[in-house]
C-alpha positions in Angstrom: 26.7 -14.1 -18.3 25.0 -14.9 -21.6 28.2 -15.8 -23.6 30.9 -14.2 -25.6 28.5 -12.9 -28.2 26.7 -10.7 -25.6 30.0 -9.6 -24.2 31.4 -8.5 -27.6 28.2 -6.8 -28.4 28.2 -4.9 -25.1 31.9 -3.9 -25.1 31.2 -0.4 -26.5 28.4 -0.1 -24.0 30.8 -1.0 -21.1 33.5 1.4 -22.3 31.0 4.2 -22.7 29.5 3.7 -19.3 32.9 3.7 -17.6 33.7 6.9 -19.5 30.5 8.6 -18.3 31.4 8.0 -14.7 35.1 8.9 -15.2 34.0 12.2 -16.8 32.1 13.1 -13.7 35.0 12.4 -11.3 37.1 15.5 -10.4 39.4 16.4 -7.6 38.1 18.6 -4.8 39.8 22.0 -4.8 40.5 21.9 -1.0 40.6 19.4 1.8 41.5 16.5 -0.5 43.7 14.8 2.1 41.0 14.9 4.8 38.4 13.7 2.2 40.7 10.8 1.3 41.1 9.7 4.9 37.3 9.9 5.5 36.6 7.9 2.4 39.0 5.1 3.5 36.8 4.6 6.7 33.8 3.8 4.5 33.9 0.2 3.4 30.3 -0.7 2.3 28.5 -0.4 -1.0 24.7 -0.7 -0.7 22.9 -2.2 -3.7 19.2 -2.1 -4.4 17.4 -3.4 -7.5 13.9 -3.0 -8.8 12.2 -4.3 -11.9 14.9 -7.0 -12.6 12.6 -9.8 -13.7 15.0 -12.7 -14.2 16.5 -14.1 -10.9 19.6 -15.4 -12.8 20.3 -11.8 -14.0 20.3 -10.5 -10.5 22.4 -13.3 -9.1 25.0 -12.8 -11.8 25.1 -9.1 -11.1 25.6 -9.7 -7.3 28.2 -12.4 -7.9 30.3 -10.3 -10.3 30.0 -7.1 -8.2 30.9 -8.8 -4.9 34.0 -10.3 -6.5 35.2 -7.0 -7.9 34.5 -5.1 -4.6 36.4 -7.7 -2.5 39.5 -6.9 -4.5 39.1 -3.3 -3.4 38.6 -4.4 0.2 34.9 -3.3 0.0 31.8 -5.3 0.9 28.5 -5.4 -0.9 25.3 -5.0 1.1 21.9 -5.8 -0.6 19.0 -3.6 0.6 15.9 -3.8 -1.6 13.6 -0.7 -1.8 10.3 -1.3 0.1 9.0 2.3 0.0 9.7 5.4 -2.0 13.1 5.8 -3.7 13.9 8.9 -1.5 13.2 6.9 1.7 15.4 4.0 0.4 18.2 6.4 -0.4 18.0 8.1 3.1 18.1 4.7 4.8 20.9 3.3 2.6 23.2 6.3 3.2 22.6 6.7 6.9 25.5 4.6 8.2 29.0 6.1 8.3 30.3 2.8 6.9 28.6 3.3 3.6 30.7 4.7 0.8 28.0 4.7 -2.0 24.5 3.5 -2.6 23.6 2.0 -6.0 20.1 1.6 -7.3 19.5 -0.4 -10.5 16.1 0.1 -12.1 15.4 -2.5 -14.7 11.7 -1.9 -15.1 11.9 -0.5 -18.7 12.6 -2.8 -21.7 14.4 0.1 -23.5 17.2 0.3 -20.9 18.4 0.1 -17.4 18.8 3.1 -15.1 21.7 3.2 -12.7 21.7 5.7 -9.8 25.0 6.3 -7.9 24.7 8.1 -4.6 27.8 9.6 -2.8 26.9 8.8 0.8 29.4 11.2 2.3 28.5 14.3 0.2 24.8 13.6 -0.3 25.1 13.9 -4.1 23.9 11.6 -6.8 24.0 10.9 -10.5 21.7 8.8 -12.8 22.8 7.0 -16.0 20.7 5.1 -18.5 22.1 2.0 -20.2 20.3 1.3 -23.5 19.4 -2.3 -24.4 17.5 -3.4 -21.3 16.5 -7.1 -21.0 17.5 -7.7 -24.7 21.2 -7.1 -23.8 21.2 -7.9 -20.1 24.6 -9.7 -20.2 26.3 -6.6 -21.6 24.2 -4.4 -19.2 25.4 -6.4 -16.2 29.1 -5.7 -17.2 28.2 -2.1 -17.7 26.7 -1.8 -14.2 29.6 -3.6 -12.6 32.0 -1.2 -14.4 30.1 1.9 -13.3 30.0 0.8 -9.7 33.7 -0.2 -9.6 34.8 3.0 -11.2 32.6 5.1 -8.9 33.8 3.2 -5.8 37.5 3.6 -6.9 37.0 7.4 -7.4 35.2 7.8 -4.1 37.9 5.9 -2.2 40.5 8.4 -3.6 38.5 11.3 -2.3 37.1 12.3 -5.7 33.6 13.4 -6.6 31.5 11.3 -9.0 28.3 13.3 -8.8 27.5 16.9 -8.9 23.7 17.0 -8.3 22.1 17.1 -4.8 20.6 13.7 -3.9 17.1 15.2 -3.6 17.3 16.4 -7.2 17.8 12.8 -8.4 15.8 10.7 -6.0 13.4 13.2 -4.5 12.9 14.5 -1.0 12.4 11.9 1.9 9.0 11.9 3.5 8.6 14.5 6.3 8.4 13.1 9.8 4.9 13.2 11.5 4.2 16.4 13.3 4.8 16.5 17.1 1.3 16.5 18.7 2.7 16.8 22.2 2.8 20.6 22.1 -0.3 21.9 23.8 0.5 25.6 23.0 -1.9 27.8 20.9 -2.7 26.5 17.4 -1.0 28.3 14.5 -3.7 29.5 12.1 -1.2 29.1 9.2 -1.1 25.3 9.6 -3.6 23.7 7.2 -6.3 21.6 8.8 -6.2 18.0 7.6 -9.2 15.8 7.4 -9.5 12.8 9.6 -8.3 9.5 8.2 -10.7 6.9 6.9 -10.9 5.1 10.2 -11.9 8.2 12.2 -14.4 9.8 9.8 -18.2 9.6 10.0 -19.9 8.0 7.0 -23.3 7.5 5.6 -23.4 4.0 4.1 -25.7 2.2 1.6 -25.6 -1.5 0.8 -27.3 -3.5 -1.9 -26.9 -7.3 -2.3 -28.4 -10.8 -2.2 -29.8 -12.5 0.8 -30.7 -16.1 1.8 -32.6 -17.1 5.0 -33.9 -20.4 6.5 -37.7 -20.7 6.6 -39.6 -24.0 7.3 -39.4 -27.7 6.6 -41.6 -27.3 3.5 -39.3 -24.5 2.1 -36.0 -24.8 3.9 -34.5 -21.6 2.5 -35.7 -18.5 0.6 -33.6 -16.2 -1.5 -34.0 -12.6 -2.4 -32.5 -9.1 -2.3 -31.4 -6.9 0.6 -30.6 -3.3 1.1 -29.4 -1.3 4.1 -28.8 2.3 5.1 -26.4 3.0 7.9 -24.1 5.5 9.6 -20.6 5.1 10.9 -19.8 7.5 13.8 -16.1 8.5 13.6 -15.2 4.9 12.7 -16.1 3.5 16.2 -19.8 2.6 16.1 -22.1 1.7 13.2 -25.9 1.6 13.0 -27.9 0.0 10.2 -31.5 -0.2 9.2 -32.2 -2.9 6.7 -34.9 -4.7 4.7 -34.8 -8.1 2.8 -37.4 -9.0 0.2 -37.6 -12.7 -0.7 -39.0 -14.4 -3.8 -42.3 -16.2 -3.1 -41.8 -19.7 -1.6 -44.1 -22.4 -2.8 -45.4 -24.8 -0.1 -47.1 -28.1 -0.9 -49.1 -30.5 1.3 -51.6 -33.4 0.9 -54.5 -30.9 0.9 -53.2 -28.4 -1.7 -50.4 -25.9 -2.3 -49.9 -22.1 -1.9 -47.2 -19.5 -2.0 -45.8 -17.2 0.7 -44.2 -13.8 0.4 -41.7 -12.9 3.0 -40.1 -9.6 4.2 -37.5 -9.1 6.9 -36.8 -5.7 8.3 -35.0 -4.3 11.3 -32.2 -2.3 12.8 -28.9 -3.1 14.5 -26.0 -1.4 16.2 -22.4 -2.5 17.0 -18.7 -1.4 17.5 -16.3 -1.3 14.6 -13.0 -3.1 14.5 -10.5 -2.5 11.6 -7.4 -4.2 10.3 -6.1 -2.3 7.3 -8.7 -2.5 4.5 -10.8 -5.1 6.4 -13.3 -4.1 9.1 -15.8 -6.2 11.0 -18.8 -5.2 13.1 -20.5 -7.5 15.7 -24.0 -6.2 16.1 -27.2 -6.8 17.9 -30.7 -5.4 17.1 -34.4 -6.0 16.5 -36.0 -7.7 13.5 -39.5 -8.1 12.1 -40.9 -10.5 9.6 -44.0 -10.1 7.5 -45.6 -13.2 5.9 -48.5 -13.3 3.5 -50.1 -16.4 1.9 -51.5 -16.2 -1.6 -52.2 -18.1 -4.8 -53.8 -21.0 -2.8 -54.8 -24.1 -4.8 -56.7 -26.5 -2.5 -57.0 -30.2 -3.3 -60.4 -31.8 -4.1 -62.5 -31.8 -1.0 -60.6 -29.1 0.7 -61.3 -25.4 1.0 -59.2 -22.2 1.4 -59.8 -19.3 3.8 -59.1 -15.7 2.9 -55.4 -14.9 3.5 -54.2 -12.1 5.8 -50.7 -10.8 6.5 -48.9 -12.0 9.6 -46.2 -10.0 11.4 -43.9 -11.2 14.2 -40.9 -9.6 15.9 -37.7 -10.8 17.5 -34.1 -10.1 18.2 -31.0 -10.7 16.1 -27.2 -11.2 16.4 -25.0 -10.8 13.4 -21.4 -10.2 12.2 -20.7 -7.8 9.4 -17.4 -8.2 7.5 -16.3 -5.5 5.0 -13.3 -5.5 2.6 -12.5 -2.2 1.0 -12.0 -2.5 -2.8 -11.5 1.1 -3.9 -12.6 4.0 -1.8 -15.5 4.5 -1.3 -16.6 1.0 -2.5 -16.4 -2.2 -0.4 -17.7 -5.7 -0.6 -19.7 -6.8 2.5 -20.7 -10.1 4.0 -23.3 -10.4 6.8 -24.1 -13.6 8.7 -26.3 -14.0 11.7 -29.4 -15.4 13.3 -32.7 -14.1 14.5 -35.3 -15.5 17.0 -39.0 -14.8 16.9 -41.2 -15.1 19.9 -44.3 -16.0 18.0 -44.7 -19.2 16.0 -46.3 -19.4 12.5 -48.4 -22.4 11.4 -49.9 -22.9 8.0 -52.9 -25.4 8.2 -55.3 -27.0 5.8 -58.3 -29.2 6.5 -60.9 -31.3 4.7 -63.8 -33.4 5.8 -61.5 -36.4 6.3 -58.1 -35.0 7.4 -56.0 -32.0 8.3 -52.4 -30.8 7.5 -50.1 -28.2 9.0 -46.5 -27.0 8.6 -44.6 -24.5 10.8 -42.3 -21.6 10.0 -39.2 -22.0 12.2 -39.0 -19.6 15.1 -35.2 -19.4 14.7 -33.8 -18.1 11.4 -30.3 -18.2 10.1 -29.5 -15.7 7.3 -26.6 -14.5 5.2 -26.2 -11.5 2.9 -23.5 -10.5 0.3 -23.4 -7.1 -1.3 -21.6 -3.9 -2.3 -21.3 -1.1 0.2 -20.9 2.6 -0.7 -19.7 5.0 2.0 -20.1 8.7 1.6 -18.5 11.1 4.1 
């Protein structure tokens, strides 16, 4: 409650809401005694709320409503909607102990919407209470009055709603089709496309990459791209290339820069968990190195550079989180091992110098993935 000011301000609202429900109630033309006895066997009122932002408002509503229903020898059961409104209504009215299901929608600031469902007859009615969160104290009293009036009428075997439940809350979702029937297919049944986890995709990925290199240049950074294919969501294959910014290497006999390119292909199974998928993969990788822009120290000399290519194997784990179909963010981490070693050397009349590129390379990639089916 918010105080007597709210209560006085909401008194016309309460009286009007009670009058709306009472105007809907009417005696059944036949079978009134049987309906009365059946209604007496139903002793539960199911309450669901959505869009009620203030916890104090909801607790006040539940407290007032529970107290009023206890006087009528009825119990209040809270069941919050977790799916569609139609699915909630079907679940809430399934038990033979339920007299009515009440849904309070407080998502609009202009007013609250109260839906009363006659569980025995499968009929429903919706009422709007103006004021919303600005007059929540008066609105709470109006909701309690509506529910108590409806529960009293239903206990007496009267009707409080004239519309079919589906017209107010929508139809419940259809059950999945029975696929156990192996009879001939009906050509009138529409063919549905496979779900996202069982389709085949062509994928493209663009992102940033970092990889270890040598003691003189521990890591190099660059860009990576990949083209791949997913076969019915079970296996993925990728061809990729990573281009790294030139790395500057210095020694006592001068300095130079090295361009570096990684390229290869990998294959692995796909595992999915909701919007997350991961692919452990194995494949082959090649590396192309080229020295340029050599500046030898005094007394040293530089030979003509030539590209160097080596090959090896890789193991990697590809993690993908779907953002919005068909776009995902992708993280790849792994390692590669090359059978051939690379050594950069320099010499002068008095000394020599050398540095190796590591045969084992650790790498990571982060980018955006686009899947086209």
